[in-house]
C-alpha positions as CSV (number, residue, x, y, z in Angstrom):
1,M,27.3,-18.3,14.0
2,A,26.9,-15.6,11.1
3,R,30.2,-13.9,11.7
4,T,32.2,-17.1,12.3
5,G,32.5,-18.1,8.4
6,S,31.9,-22.0,9.2
7,T,30.0,-24.1,7.3
8,V,26.1,-24.2,7.9
9,L,23.5,-27.4,7.4
10,L,19.9,-26.0,7.0
11,Q,17.6,-29.1,7.4
12,G,13.7,-28.8,7.4
13,E,10.4,-29.4,5.2
14,T,9.8,-28.0,1.2
15,G,8.7,-24.6,1.8
16,T,10.0,-23.9,5.3
17,G,12.3,-20.8,4.1
18,K,15.7,-22.2,4.2
19,G,16.5,-20.0,1.5
20,L,15.7,-16.8,3.4
21,I,17.6,-18.0,6.6
22,A,20.6,-18.6,4.5
23,Q,20.3,-15.1,3.0
24,T,20.1,-14.1,6.6
25,I,23.0,-15.5,7.7
26,H,24.9,-14.1,4.5
27,R,23.6,-10.9,5.6
28,M,24.7,-10.7,9.1
29,S,28.2,-12.2,7.9
30,D,31.5,-10.5,7.2
31,R,30.5,-11.3,3.8
32,G,27.3,-9.6,3.6
33,S,28.3,-6.7,1.1
34,R,28.6,-9.3,-1.8
35,P,25.9,-10.9,-3.4
36,M,25.2,-14.7,-2.1
37,V,25.6,-17.1,-4.8
38,K,23.2,-19.7,-5.2
39,V,22.5,-23.4,-6.8
40,N,19.4,-25.6,-6.5
41,C,21.2,-29.2,-7.0
42,A,18.0,-30.8,-7.8
43,A,16.9,-28.2,-10.9
44,L,20.1,-29.3,-12.8
45,P,20.5,-32.5,-14.5
46,G,23.3,-34.5,-12.9
47,A,26.1,-34.1,-15.3
48,L,25.9,-30.4,-15.5
49,V,26.0,-29.9,-11.6
50,E,29.9,-30.5,-11.7
51,S,30.2,-27.9,-14.7
52,E,27.9,-25.5,-12.6
53,L,29.9,-25.5,-9.5
54,F,33.8,-26.1,-10.7
55,G,33.2,-24.1,-14.2
56,R,35.0,-25.7,-17.2
57,E,36.9,-24.9,-20.4
58,K,36.1,-25.1,-23.9
59,G,36.0,-28.5,-25.4
60,A,36.1,-30.1,-21.9
61,F,32.9,-32.3,-22.8
62,T,30.3,-32.2,-25.7
63,G,28.6,-28.9,-26.3
64,A,31.1,-27.0,-24.0
65,L,31.6,-24.1,-26.7
66,S,33.0,-21.9,-24.3
67,K,34.9,-21.3,-21.1
68,Q,32.9,-21.0,-18.2
69,R,33.6,-20.0,-14.6
70,G,31.6,-21.9,-11.9
71,R,29.7,-21.2,-8.8
72,F,32.5,-21.5,-6.5
73,E,34.6,-18.9,-8.5
74,L,31.9,-16.4,-8.6
75,A,31.5,-16.8,-5.1
76,H,34.8,-16.3,-4.2
77,G,35.0,-14.1,-0.9
78,S,31.3,-14.7,-0.5
79,T,28.8,-17.3,0.7
80,L,27.6,-20.3,-1.9
81,F,24.0,-21.4,-0.7
82,L,23.6,-25.1,-2.1
83,D,20.2,-26.0,-1.9
84,E,19.0,-29.6,-2.2
85,I,22.4,-31.1,-1.7
86,T,21.4,-34.6,-1.6
87,E,20.6,-34.4,-5.3
88,M,24.3,-34.6,-5.9
89,S,26.0,-37.6,-7.3
90,L,28.8,-39.3,-5.0
91,E,31.3,-38.3,-7.3
92,T,30.3,-34.7,-7.2
93,Q,30.4,-34.6,-3.4
94,A,33.9,-36.2,-3.1
95,K,35.1,-32.7,-5.1
96,L,32.5,-30.9,-2.8
97,L,34.5,-32.0,0.0
98,R,38.0,-31.1,-1.4
99,V,37.1,-27.6,-1.8
100,L,35.0,-27.5,1.6
101,Q,38.4,-28.8,3.4
102,D,41.3,-27.4,1.1
103,G,39.6,-24.5,-0.5
104,E,40.6,-25.3,-4.0
105,F,39.5,-27.3,-7.1
106,E,40.4,-27.7,-10.7
107,R,37.9,-27.0,-13.7
108,L,36.4,-29.6,-16.0
109,G,39.2,-30.0,-18.6
110,S,41.9,-28.2,-16.7
111,P,44.7,-29.1,-14.7
112,Q,45.1,-26.0,-13.0
113,T,44.3,-25.7,-9.3
114,I,42.0,-22.8,-8.3
115,K,41.9,-21.4,-5.1
116,V,39.0,-19.7,-3.3
117,D,37.6,-18.5,0.2
118,V,34.1,-19.2,0.2
119,R,31.6,-20.0,2.5
120,V,28.9,-22.9,2.0
121,V,25.5,-23.1,3.4
122,A,23.9,-26.2,2.6
123,A,20.0,-27.2,2.6
124,T,17.7,-30.2,2.3
125,N,14.6,-31.5,2.9
126,R,15.6,-34.9,3.5
127,D,16.7,-36.7,6.9
128,L,20.7,-36.3,5.8
129,E,21.8,-39.1,8.6
130,A,19.4,-41.8,6.6
131,E,20.7,-40.9,3.4
132,V,23.9,-41.7,4.6
133,E,23.2,-44.9,6.0
134,H,21.6,-45.8,3.1
135,G,24.9,-44.6,0.8
136,R,23.6,-42.3,-0.6
137,F,25.4,-39.7,0.9
138,R,28.9,-39.8,1.9
139,R,29.8,-39.9,5.6
140,D,32.5,-37.4,5.6
141,L,30.8,-34.8,3.8
142,Y,27.7,-34.9,6.4
143,Y,30.2,-34.6,8.9
144,R,32.1,-31.4,7.3
145,L,28.7,-29.9,6.4
146,S,27.1,-30.7,9.6
147,I,29.5,-28.0,11.7
148,F,26.6,-25.9,12.5
149,P,23.4,-27.5,11.9
150,I,20.2,-26.1,11.9
151,T,16.6,-27.7,12.0
152,V,14.2,-25.3,10.5
153,P,10.5,-26.3,12.1
154,P,7.5,-26.4,9.9
155,L,5.5,-23.2,9.7
156,R,2.7,-25.1,11.8
157,E,5.1,-25.5,14.7
158,R,5.8,-21.9,15.0
159,P,2.6,-19.9,14.7
160,E,4.2,-16.9,16.6
161,D,6.3,-16.1,13.6
162,I,3.5,-16.0,11.4
163,P,2.7,-12.2,12.2
164,Q,5.9,-11.0,11.1
165,L,6.1,-12.9,8.2
166,V,3.0,-11.6,6.9
167,W,3.9,-7.8,7.2
168,E,7.4,-8.6,5.5
169,F,5.4,-10.2,2.3
170,V,2.6,-7.3,2.5
171,G,5.5,-5.0,2.7
172,E,7.1,-6.6,-0.4
173,F,4.2,-7.1,-2.5
174,G,2.7,-4.1,-1.6
175,E,5.9,-2.0,-3.1
176,R,5.8,-4.2,-6.3
177,M,2.0,-3.6,-6.6
178,G,2.2,-0.2,-5.4
179,K,-0.5,-0.5,-2.6
180,K,-0.1,0.5,0.9
181,I,-1.3,-2.0,3.4
182,R,-2.1,-0.3,6.9
183,R,-4.1,-2.5,8.4
184,I,-4.9,-6.7,9.0
185,A,-7.8,-7.7,10.9
186,S,-7.1,-9.1,13.9
187,R,-9.4,-12.4,13.2
188,D,-7.6,-12.6,9.8
189,M,-4.2,-12.9,11.8
190,E,-5.7,-15.5,14.2
191,V,-6.9,-17.3,11.2
192,L,-3.5,-17.1,9.5
193,Q,-1.8,-18.8,13.0
194,A,-4.3,-21.2,13.2
195,Y,-4.3,-23.0,9.8
196,A,-2.0,-25.7,9.2
197,W,0.1,-24.5,6.5
198,P,1.1,-27.9,4.8
199,G,3.1,-25.6,2.0
200,N,4.7,-23.7,5.0
201,V,6.1,-20.2,4.3
202,R,6.0,-20.7,0.3
203,E,2.2,-21.2,0.8
204,L,2.0,-18.3,3.2
205,R,3.7,-15.9,0.9
206,N,1.3,-17.1,-1.8
207,V,-1.8,-16.6,0.1
208,I,-0.5,-13.4,1.0
209,E,0.5,-12.1,-2.7
210,H,-3.4,-13.2,-3.7
211,S,-4.8,-11.2,-0.7
212,L,-3.2,-8.0,-1.9
213,I,-4.1,-8.5,-5.6
214,V,-7.6,-8.2,-4.6
215,S,-7.5,-5.8,-1.6
216,P,-8.8,-2.4,-3.0
217,G,-8.0,-0.3,-0.2
218,E,-5.5,-0.5,2.9
219,T,-7.0,-3.2,4.9
220,L,-6.0,-6.7,3.6
221,Q,-8.7,-8.8,2.6
222,L,-7.6,-12.4,3.2
223,Q,-8.5,-14.7,0.7
224,R,-10.0,-18.0,1.7
225,L,-7.2,-20.7,2.6
226,T,-7.3,-23.9,0.6
227,S,-4.8,-26.9,0.2
228,G,-4.3,-30.5,-0.3
229,P,-4.3,-32.8,2.8
230,T,-1.6,-33.1,4.7
231,A,0.3,-36.1,5.6
232,M,-1.9,-36.4,9.0
233,E,-5.0,-35.6,7.4
234,R,-4.8,-38.5,4.5
235,G,-6.8,-41.6,5.7
236,R,-9.8,-39.3,7.4
237,S,-13.0,-38.8,5.9
238,L,-14.0,-35.5,4.1
239,E,-16.7,-34.5,6.6
240,D,-14.0,-35.4,9.3
241,M,-11.7,-32.9,7.9
242,E,-14.7,-30.2,7.1
243,R,-15.4,-30.8,10.9
244,Q,-12.1,-30.0,12.2
245,Y,-11.5,-27.1,9.9
246,I,-14.9,-25.5,10.7
247,L,-14.1,-25.9,14.3
248,S,-10.8,-24.1,13.8
249,V,-12.1,-21.1,12.2
250,L,-14.9,-21.0,15.1
251,K,-12.2,-20.9,17.4
252,S,-10.0,-18.1,15.5
253,T,-13.5,-15.8,15.5
254,R,-13.9,-16.6,19.0
255,N,-17.7,-18.6,18.1
256,R,-18.6,-15.4,15.9
257,I,-20.6,-16.6,13.0
258,K,-22.7,-13.7,11.6
259,G,-21.6,-10.2,10.9
260,P,-18.3,-8.9,9.8
261,Q,-15.1,-11.4,10.3
262,G,-17.7,-13.8,11.8
263,A,-16.8,-17.8,10.5
264,A,-19.4,-17.3,7.6
265,E,-17.6,-14.1,6.2
266,V,-14.3,-16.4,6.6
267,L,-15.4,-19.4,5.1
268,Q,-17.2,-17.1,2.3
269,M,-20.6,-18.5,2.5
270,K,-24.0,-17.3,4.0
271,P,-24.6,-17.7,7.7
272,S,-27.5,-19.9,7.1
273,T,-25.8,-22.2,4.8
274,L,-23.2,-22.8,7.7
275,Y,-25.4,-23.3,10.2
276,S,-27.0,-26.2,7.9
277,R,-23.4,-27.6,7.7
278,M,-22.7,-27.3,11.4
279,R,-25.8,-29.3,12.0
280,K,-25.1,-32.2,9.9
281,L,-21.4,-32.3,11.1
282,G,-22.9,-32.3,14.6
283,I,-21.3,-28.9,15.8
284,V,-23.2,-26.9,18.3
285,P,-22.9,-23.3,18.4
286,K,-21.7,-21.9,21.4
287,T,-22.5,-18.5,22.9
288,M,-20.0,-15.8,23.0
């Protein structure tokens, strides 16, 4: 798929790593020697998306004080990654469809047709079929984009990927900070794999970066995992959420409460405090 040059559509929750997958597809393709061009459609005002994509001539609109090449021109012979593509207006979607079908467009304010050879990888965190049904996304563009659709599952559904991601982030931040992490405790890795990761890969990346900052030696000092409630957790009592979290930590530590890498250390509380919370929550300690 990476080498075919076909359009790819990535769908998945925010933070699942769609950008990383797009970069991997590009790197493995015949276009990989050139830089991938990226556009976050949600980060641009609607009126500027078209100018960013297709470029403009001087005086094309108020404030256009100079000629500007668009991202499609910059991506000629390479890959263009369009993130949050559902944020495009229907008018811009029509012009994008033309580029995908014919490989040509005009800059704003110019009648001259420009031909390009660009591979498009698009991404969205929305249900694109539902967007089509509600009239917010062109059906013909949806069919053109979904030649090769990829659904990126949330991190909580692929815990087996976490160790590789952790070491990749350790390498990335270690090089940037001048630190060399050689060891991650197996129980810390189990905690990472047991966590629900409502923020997906982005949250994991932030946790590893923070952990590296506070790690003084060659062993990663995992910081306590905290985040807001997930969609499934909303509506549950605070005690129920606390009970489930303590149970998940106990499972990851094989019911060890005291000592190095025990549940009390993972939760950053005294063993006596943890025992007290467990009694209040009705959690019976199990022997190892």
